[in-house]
C-alpha positions in Angstrom: -13.8 -15.9 16.5 -12.7 -14.5 14.0 -13.9 -11.0 12.1 -12.7 -8.1 9.9 -13.1 -5.0 11.5 -11.8 -1.2 10.2 -9.3 0.2 12.2 -9.0 4.4 12.9 -6.8 4.6 9.9 -9.7 3.7 7.6 -7.5 -0.3 7.4 -9.3 -3.5 7.7 -7.8 -5.7 10.0 -8.7 -9.5 10.1 -8.6 -11.8 13.2 -8.5 -14.9 14.3 -8.8 -16.0 18.0 -9.5 -18.8 20.2 -9.9 -19.4 24.0 -7.9 -21.5 26.2 -10.5 -24.5 27.6 -13.8 -25.5 27.1 -17.6 -24.8 28.2 -19.8 -21.7 29.4 -16.2 -19.7 30.7 -15.2 -20.5 27.4 -17.9 -19.1 26.0 -18.5 -15.9 28.1 -15.1 -15.0 27.4 -15.4 -15.2 23.5 -18.6 -13.1 23.7 -16.9 -10.7 25.1 -13.9 -10.8 23.5 -16.2 -9.9 20.4 -17.5 -6.6 21.9 -13.9 -5.4 23.2 -12.3 -6.1 19.6 -15.5 -3.6 18.2 -14.4 -1.0 20.6 -11.1 -1.0 20.4 -10.3 -1.1 16.8 -11.6 2.6 16.3 -8.9 3.3 18.8 -6.1 1.4 17.3 -4.1 1.7 13.9 -1.6 -1.3 13.3 -2.0 -5.3 14.3 0.3 -5.0 17.3 -1.7 -2.0 18.5 -5.0 -3.8 18.6 -3.6 -6.7 20.4 -2.4 -4.8 22.8 -5.7 -2.5 23.2 -7.5 -5.6 24.0 -5.0 -7.3 25.9 -5.1 -3.9 28.3 -8.8 -4.4 28.5 -9.2 -7.9 29.0 -6.1 -8.2 31.4 -7.7 -9.1 34.9 -11.3 -9.6 33.9 -10.2 -13.2 32.9 -9.7 -16.2 34.8 -6.1 -16.4 36.0 -6.4 -19.6 34.3 -7.4 -18.9 31.2 -6.0 -17.2 28.0 -6.8 -15.6 24.6 -5.0 -16.8 21.3 -5.1 -14.3 18.6 -3.5 -13.5 15.5 -4.1 -9.7 13.8 -3.7 -9.3 9.9 -3.4 -5.7 8.9 -4.1 -4.9 5.1 -1.8 -2.4 4.4 -2.6 -1.7 0.6 -3.4 -2.9 -2.9 -0.2 -3.5 -3.6 -0.1 -7.0 -1.7 1.4 -5.4 1.6 0.2 -7.0 4.8 1.1 -6.5 8.8 1.1 -9.1 11.0 1.2 -9.8 15.0 0.3 -12.7 17.1 -0.4 -13.0 20.8 0.8 -17.1 21.2 -1.9 -18.3 18.2 -0.9 -20.7 15.4 1.5 -19.7 12.2 -0.2 -17.6 9.5 0.7 -19.7 6.1 1.9 -17.8 3.2 1.0 -20.2 0.1 2.4 -18.7 -4.0 2.8 -21.5 -6.8 3.3 -24.5 -4.1 5.8 -22.8 -2.0 4.5 -22.4 1.4 6.1 -19.8 4.0 5.2 -20.0 7.7 5.0 -16.6 10.0 5.3 -16.8 13.6 6.3 -13.3 15.3 6.5 -13.4 19.1 3.8 -12.8 21.3 2.1 -14.1 24.5 -1.1 -15.2 25.2 -4.2 -12.2 26.0 -5.2 -12.3 29.7 -1.4 -14.0 30.9 -0.1 -10.7 31.3 -0.2 -6.7 31.8 -0.3 -4.4 29.5 3.8 -3.5 29.9 5.1 -7.3 30.0 2.2 -8.3 26.7 3.4 -5.0 24.9 6.9 -5.4 25.5 6.7 -9.2 24.0 4.6 -8.8 21.3 6.2 -8.4 17.4 5.2 -7.3 14.3 5.9 -8.3 10.8 5.4 -6.7 7.5 4.9 -9.6 4.3 4.9 -8.7 0.9 2.2 -11.0 -1.2 2.9 -12.3 -4.6 -0.2 -12.0 -7.2 -1.9 -15.3 -7.0 -0.6 -15.3 -3.1 -3.2 -17.8 -0.3 -3.2 -16.9 2.8 -4.7 -18.9 5.8 -5.3 -18.5 9.1 -6.6 -21.2 11.7 -7.0 -22.7 15.1 -5.2 -25.8 16.9 -8.3 -27.8 16.6 -7.2 -28.2 12.8 -3.5 -29.2 13.8 -4.5 -31.5 17.1 -7.2 -33.2 15.1 -7.1 -37.0 16.1 -8.9 -40.1 14.2 -9.4 -43.5 15.5 -5.7 -44.5 16.3 -5.6 -41.3 18.6 -3.3 -39.8 15.6 -2.7 -35.9 15.5 -3.8 -34.4 12.0 -0.8 -32.7 12.5 1.6 -29.6 11.1 3.0 -32.0 8.0 0.2 -33.2 6.7 -1.8 -29.8 7.0 1.2 -28.0 4.7 1.2 -30.8 2.2 -2.5 -31.0 1.7 -1.9 -26.6 1.5 0.6 -26.9 -1.0 -1.2 -29.4 -3.3 -4.1 -27.9 -3.2 -2.3 -24.6 -4.6 -1.1 -26.1 -7.4 -4.4 -27.7 -8.4 -5.9 -24.4 -7.9 -9.0 -26.2 -6.0 -10.4 -24.5 -2.9 -8.7 -24.6 -0.1 -11.8 -24.6 2.4 -13.4 -27.1 0.8 -10.4 -29.2 -0.1 -9.3 -29.3 3.8 -12.9 -30.0 4.7 -12.6 -33.3 2.7 -9.3 -34.3 4.2 -10.8 -34.2 7.6 -14.0 -36.0 7.2 -11.5 -38.6 5.6 -9.0 -38.3 8.7 -11.3 -38.4 11.1 -13.7 -41.1 10.3 -16.4 -41.8 12.7 -15.2 -39.5 15.2 -16.4 -36.3 16.3 -13.8 -33.7 16.8 -13.0 -32.7 20.2 -12.3 -29.1 19.7 -14.2 -26.6 17.1 -12.3 -25.7 13.7 -11.9 -22.4 12.5 -10.3 -21.8 8.9 -10.0 -18.1 7.1 -8.5 -18.2 4.0 -7.6 -14.9 1.7 -6.5 -14.2 -1.5 -4.0 -11.3 -3.3 -5.2 -11.5 -6.7 -2.9 -8.5 -7.5 
């Protein structure tokens, strides 16, 4: 799941999420998530608040063995300030001039706990982007991708590709598409892969 929604205060929030498990149950909860996000965005003002509101609605409605991971990034202003909150999801990668920073604030998956525990464990951080900074959000289908030898794509390979891509000023998503294709060969991915990139132009 990914989307860009407008919050109650007019700010834009980028969301990326993943439902644990496969099949019809996962598809059902993903469809339900879309409606919940659109509903709670109208009464949320921050990255952590929208995740807390989503959990408040979905806790108790999701099968106990399933959960949703999600990142929320709010564009705070036109000066490169963003906020990040995380509900057990993958890190946010921020790239500038070949340097990569990884942001992984604390937070637990949506649907795993009551509002009191979820809210107490969520962390929201502020990040200052410099001119020409790229940000990447992704799902675990990328780093857990396997080739014919059952080797994982992994974080280190991903980071190296991203750094080279930024230095060459090439399209990050297209570069990753090619690298994924070369890595997997004739093997189909066992999980869906979602990437979301955005760039601060200054």
